[in-house]
C-alpha positions as CSV (number, residue, x, y, z in Angstrom):
1,X,-0.3,-0.1,0.0
2,X,3.0,2.5,0.3
3,X,3.6,2.9,-3.2
4,X,0.0,3.7,-4.0
5,X,0.2,6.4,-1.0
6,X,3.5,8.0,-2.5
7,X,2.2,8.0,-6.0
8,X,-0.8,10.1,-4.8
9,X,1.3,12.2,-2.7
10,X,3.6,12.8,-5.9
11,X,0.4,13.3,-8.3
12,X,-0.9,16.0,-5.5
13,X,2.6,17.6,-5.6
14,X,2.5,17.8,-9.3
15,X,-0.9,19.3,-9.4
16,X,0.2,21.9,-7.1
17,X,3.4,22.5,-8.9
18,X,1.2,23.0,-12.2
19,X,-1.2,25.3,-10.3
20,X,1.6,27.5,-9.2
21,X,3.0,27.6,-12.5
22,X,-0.5,28.5,-13.9
23,X,-0.7,31.1,-11.5
24,X,2.7,32.6,-12.3
25,X,1.8,32.9,-15.8
26,X,-1.4,34.5,-15.0
27,X,0.5,37.4,-13.0
28,X,3.2,37.6,-15.8
29,X,0.4,38.1,-18.4
30,X,-1.3,40.5,-16.3
31,X,1.7,42.4,-15.7
32,X,2.8,42.6,-19.4
33,X,-0.7,43.4,-20.4
34,X,-0.9,46.5,-18.5
35,X,2.2,47.6,-19.0
36,X,1.5,47.7,-22.9
37,X,-1.6,49.4,-22.2
38,X,0.1,52.1,-20.1
39,X,2.8,52.5,-22.6
40,X,0.2,52.5,-25.2
41,X,-1.8,55.1,-23.4
42,X,1.4,57.5,-22.7
43,X,2.6,57.0,-26.1
44,X,-1.0,57.9,-27.7
45,X,-1.4,61.2,-25.3
46,X,2.2,62.0,-26.5
47,X,1.3,61.8,-30.1
48,X,-2.1,63.6,-29.6
49,X,-0.4,66.4,-28.2
50,X,2.2,66.8,-30.8
51,X,0.7,66.9,-34.3
52,X,3.1,67.7,-37.3
53,X,4.5,71.1,-35.9
54,X,5.3,69.7,-32.4
55,X,6.9,66.5,-30.8
56,X,5.5,64.0,-28.7
57,X,5.5,65.2,-25.2
58,X,3.8,64.8,-21.6
59,X,4.3,67.1,-18.5
60,X,6.6,69.3,-20.6
61,X,8.7,66.6,-21.6
62,X,9.1,64.7,-24.8
63,X,11.4,62.9,-27.4
64,X,11.9,62.7,-31.0
65,X,13.8,60.7,-33.5
66,X,16.6,62.1,-35.7
67,X,16.2,61.1,-39.2
68,X,19.0,62.9,-40.9
69,X,22.8,63.4,-40.5
70,X,23.0,67.2,-40.1
71,X,24.4,67.2,-36.6
72,X,27.1,64.7,-37.3
73,X,30.8,65.5,-37.1
74,X,33.5,64.3,-39.3
75,X,36.2,63.1,-37.2
76,X,38.8,64.9,-39.7
77,X,36.6,68.1,-39.5
78,X,37.4,71.5,-37.8
79,X,35.8,71.4,-34.4
80,X,35.4,74.8,-33.0
81,X,36.9,75.0,-29.7
82,X,33.7,75.8,-27.7
83,X,32.1,72.8,-28.8
84,X,33.7,70.8,-25.9
85,X,32.0,73.2,-23.2
86,X,28.3,72.3,-24.7
87,X,26.1,69.9,-22.7
88,X,24.8,68.6,-25.8
89,X,27.6,67.3,-28.2
90,X,27.4,65.2,-31.6
91,X,23.6,63.9,-32.5
92,X,23.9,61.2,-35.1
93,X,21.1,59.9,-37.5
94,X,19.0,57.3,-35.7
95,X,19.5,58.9,-32.3
96,X,16.6,59.9,-29.7
97,X,16.5,63.0,-28.6
98,X,14.9,64.2,-25.0
99,X,13.8,67.7,-25.0
100,X,11.6,69.8,-22.7
101,X,8.7,71.9,-24.2
102,X,9.9,75.5,-24.6
103,X,8.1,78.0,-22.7
104,X,8.7,80.8,-24.6
105,X,11.3,82.9,-22.7
106,X,14.2,83.4,-25.3
107,X,16.0,85.0,-22.3
108,X,16.5,81.5,-21.2
109,X,18.5,80.4,-24.2
110,X,22.0,80.5,-24.8
111,X,24.6,79.9,-27.8
112,X,25.3,76.4,-27.9
113,X,22.1,74.9,-27.1
114,X,20.6,72.5,-29.6
115,X,16.7,73.6,-30.0
116,X,13.8,71.8,-31.9
117,X,11.9,74.3,-34.3
118,X,9.3,74.1,-37.0
119,X,11.0,74.4,-40.1
120,X,8.7,75.8,-42.6
121,X,10.9,74.9,-45.6
122,X,10.7,71.2,-44.8
123,X,7.4,71.4,-43.0
124,X,8.8,69.2,-40.5
125,X,10.7,69.9,-37.3
126,X,14.2,70.1,-37.0
127,X,16.9,70.0,-34.4
128,X,20.2,72.3,-34.7
129,X,22.5,74.4,-32.7
130,X,21.9,77.9,-31.6
131,X,25.0,80.2,-32.9
132,X,23.6,83.6,-32.5
133,X,20.6,84.8,-30.3
134,X,18.8,88.3,-30.9
135,X,16.9,89.0,-27.8
136,X,15.4,92.5,-28.7
137,X,14.0,90.8,-32.0
138,X,13.4,87.7,-30.5
139,X,14.9,85.2,-33.0
140,X,17.7,82.8,-33.0
141,X,20.1,81.8,-35.7
142,X,20.8,77.7,-35.9
143,X,23.2,75.7,-37.8
144,X,23.9,71.9,-37.8
145,X,27.2,70.6,-36.7
146,X,28.1,69.0,-40.1
147,X,28.0,72.3,-42.2
148,X,29.7,74.0,-39.2
149,X,32.6,72.0,-39.4
150,X,33.2,73.3,-43.1
151,X,31.8,76.7,-42.7
152,X,30.9,77.8,-39.5
153,X,29.0,80.8,-38.7
154,X,31.0,83.9,-37.4
155,X,29.8,84.5,-34.0
156,X,32.3,87.7,-33.9
157,X,30.6,89.3,-36.5
158,X,26.9,88.3,-36.8
159,X,25.9,90.9,-39.5
160,X,28.7,90.1,-41.5
161,X,28.5,89.4,-45.5
162,X,29.7,85.7,-44.5
163,X,26.9,85.0,-42.5
164,X,24.6,86.6,-44.9
165,X,25.7,84.1,-47.7
166,X,25.5,81.3,-45.1
167,X,21.7,82.3,-44.6
168,X,21.2,82.7,-48.2
169,X,22.6,79.4,-49.3
170,X,20.5,77.9,-46.2
171,X,23.6,76.6,-44.2
172,X,22.0,78.7,-41.2
173,X,18.3,79.0,-40.4
174,X,16.7,82.1,-39.1
175,X,14.4,80.8,-36.4
176,X,11.7,83.0,-34.7
177,X,10.7,82.8,-31.1
178,X,7.0,81.3,-32.0
179,X,9.0,78.6,-34.2
180,X,11.1,77.1,-31.2
181,X,9.2,73.9,-29.9
182,X,11.6,72.5,-27.2
183,X,15.1,72.4,-25.9
184,X,17.0,69.2,-26.1
185,X,18.3,68.0,-22.9
186,X,19.9,64.7,-23.7
187,X,20.7,61.9,-26.4
188,X,20.0,58.2,-26.4
189,X,22.0,56.7,-29.2
190,X,20.4,54.7,-31.8
191,X,17.0,54.5,-29.8
192,X,15.6,56.7,-32.6
193,X,15.7,54.0,-35.0
194,X,13.7,51.9,-32.2
195,X,11.1,54.6,-32.1
196,X,10.9,55.2,-35.8
197,X,10.3,51.3,-36.2
198,X,7.5,51.3,-33.7
199,X,5.8,53.9,-35.3
200,X,5.7,52.4,-38.5
201,X,4.9,48.8,-37.0
202,X,2.6,49.9,-34.2
203,X,0.1,47.2,-35.3
204,X,2.6,44.5,-34.7
205,X,4.1,46.1,-31.7
206,X,0.7,47.3,-29.8
207,X,-2.5,45.8,-31.4
208,X,-1.6,42.2,-31.8
209,X,0.2,41.8,-28.5
210,X,-3.0,43.2,-26.7
211,X,-5.3,41.3,-28.8
212,X,-3.5,38.0,-27.9
213,X,-3.6,38.8,-24.4
214,X,-7.0,39.8,-24.3
215,X,-7.9,36.4,-25.7
216,X,-6.0,34.8,-23.2
217,X,-7.6,36.8,-20.4
218,X,-11.1,35.9,-21.9
219,X,-9.9,32.2,-21.8
220,X,-8.8,32.3,-18.4
221,X,-12.4,34.0,-17.4
222,X,-14.4,31.5,-18.9
223,X,-12.3,28.8,-17.5
224,X,-12.8,30.4,-13.9
225,X,-16.3,30.5,-14.6
226,X,-16.4,27.0,-15.6
227,X,-14.4,25.9,-12.5
228,X,-16.9,28.0,-10.4
229,X,-19.7,26.3,-11.7
230,X,-18.0,22.8,-11.4
231,X,-17.2,23.3,-8.1
232,X,-20.5,24.7,-7.0
233,X,-22.0,21.6,-8.7
234,X,-19.7,19.3,-6.8
235,X,-20.8,21.2,-3.5
236,X,-24.3,20.8,-4.3
237,X,-23.8,17.3,-4.7
238,X,-22.0,16.9,-1.7
239,X,-24.9,18.9,0.2
240,X,-27.3,16.6,-1.5
241,X,-25.4,13.5,-0.1
242,X,-25.4,15.1,3.2
243,X,-29.2,15.8,3.3
244,X,-29.7,12.4,2.1
245,X,-27.7,10.9,4.8
246,X,-29.4,13.1,7.2
247,X,-33.1,12.0,6.1
248,X,-32.0,8.4,6.2
249,X,-30.8,8.9,9.7
250,X,-33.8,10.7,10.7
251,X,-35.8,7.8,9.0
252,X,-33.8,5.2,11.0
253,X,-34.6,7.0,14.2
254,X,-38.2,7.1,13.4
255,X,-38.3,3.6,12.6
256,X,-36.5,2.5,15.8
257,X,-38.6,4.6,18.1
258,X,-41.7,3.0,16.5
259,X,-40.4,-0.4,17.0
260,X,-39.3,0.3,20.6
261,X,-42.9,2.0,21.4
262,X,-44.5,-1.3,19.8
263,X,-42.2,-3.6,22.0
264,X,-42.9,-1.5,25.2
265,X,-46.6,-1.7,24.2
266,X,-46.4,-5.5,24.0
267,X,-44.5,-6.0,27.2
268,X,-47.2,-3.9,28.8
269,X,-49.9,-6.0,27.4
270,X,-48.2,-9.5,28.4
271,X,-47.8,-8.1,32.0
272,X,-51.2,-6.9,32.4
273,X,-52.7,-10.5,31.0
274,X,-50.1,-12.3,33.9
275,X,-51.6,-9.8,36.5
276,X,-55.2,-10.6,35.4
277,X,-54.4,-14.7,35.3
278,X,-53.2,-14.6,38.8
279,X,-55.8,-12.3,40.3
280,X,-58.7,-14.0,42.1
281,X,-62.3,-13.5,40.8
282,X,-65.6,-12.6,43.2
283,X,-66.7,-16.3,42.5
284,X,-63.4,-17.8,43.3
285,X,-63.6,-15.9,46.6
286,X,-67.1,-16.9,47.4
287,X,-66.5,-20.4,46.8
288,X,-63.2,-20.4,49.0
289,X,-65.4,-18.7,51.9
290,X,-68.5,-21.4,51.5
291,X,-65.5,-24.1,51.6
292,X,-63.9,-22.8,54.9
293,X,-67.5,-22.3,56.4
294,X,-68.4,-26.0,55.6
295,X,-65.2,-27.0,57.2
296,X,-65.6,-25.3,60.4
297,X,-69.4,-26.7,60.5
298,X,-68.1,-30.0,60.1
299,X,-65.2,-29.6,63.1
300,X,-68.3,-28.4,65.2
301,X,-70.3,-31.4,64.6
302,X,-67.9,-33.9,65.0
303,X,-66.2,-32.6,68.5
304,X,-69.5,-33.5,70.8
305,X,-69.5,-37.2,69.3
306,X,-65.9,-37.3,70.6
307,X,-67.1,-35.9,74.3
308,X,-69.4,-39.1,74.2
């Protein structure tokens, strides 16, 4: 019998382990599901707040992917000495830029900052470095690092013909204060490609996983409902069994009581009959009295004869 008991214990242990695994998978699935929902919600809100003339942002902070090489630097190029002091260095195509939404105060900007602005010629957002600020007229001039290594803006003489020619050829951009959308605060190398890939394949990254997880959730919901029904059915059956047992036991007690009462009645009747048989009747008493009188009379008549 011991091997059977051990086998049953192993089966119980296996079932328990299986249930633990299922429970863990449910928790992991829920975590992934709500994480995707949260990410999709944040991503949607940020994109709703952007549009074509702004970048995705929430709570004043956002991001954007770099799709051109205008801020890349050649290793053999002429790097201005002040570049080493700038907080934002080289930006490569495919990078992800983190930016704060621009508050409109041009006094908060400085030469060397990288800003994101709406480029009317490209009808798209662009991110270049500030090389000149005109606070009085509220505009800035920006230039990409790639061009700056070849033909840099003359910061010492902002109104020089050289700078005028750079603007005429499009090597620098004249950006008004209302065109500025954000100030770049950080770079994540290569992450821009990931963002672009997600934006292009949002159906694969968001909709399909959510649909699969929802189907799994629906499956487990129906499974739990069926399990509850089965458990309730088993409980009802157990309750019915208990009720039937109680009813049978009550019937048995009733039958026992009836049989006991009947036996007690029969015993009482027999005892009554015995008492009736042994109790003398009036006729018997009279006959006994008469016999006693006759005997007394006989004794009286016999006694005188003895005296003669």
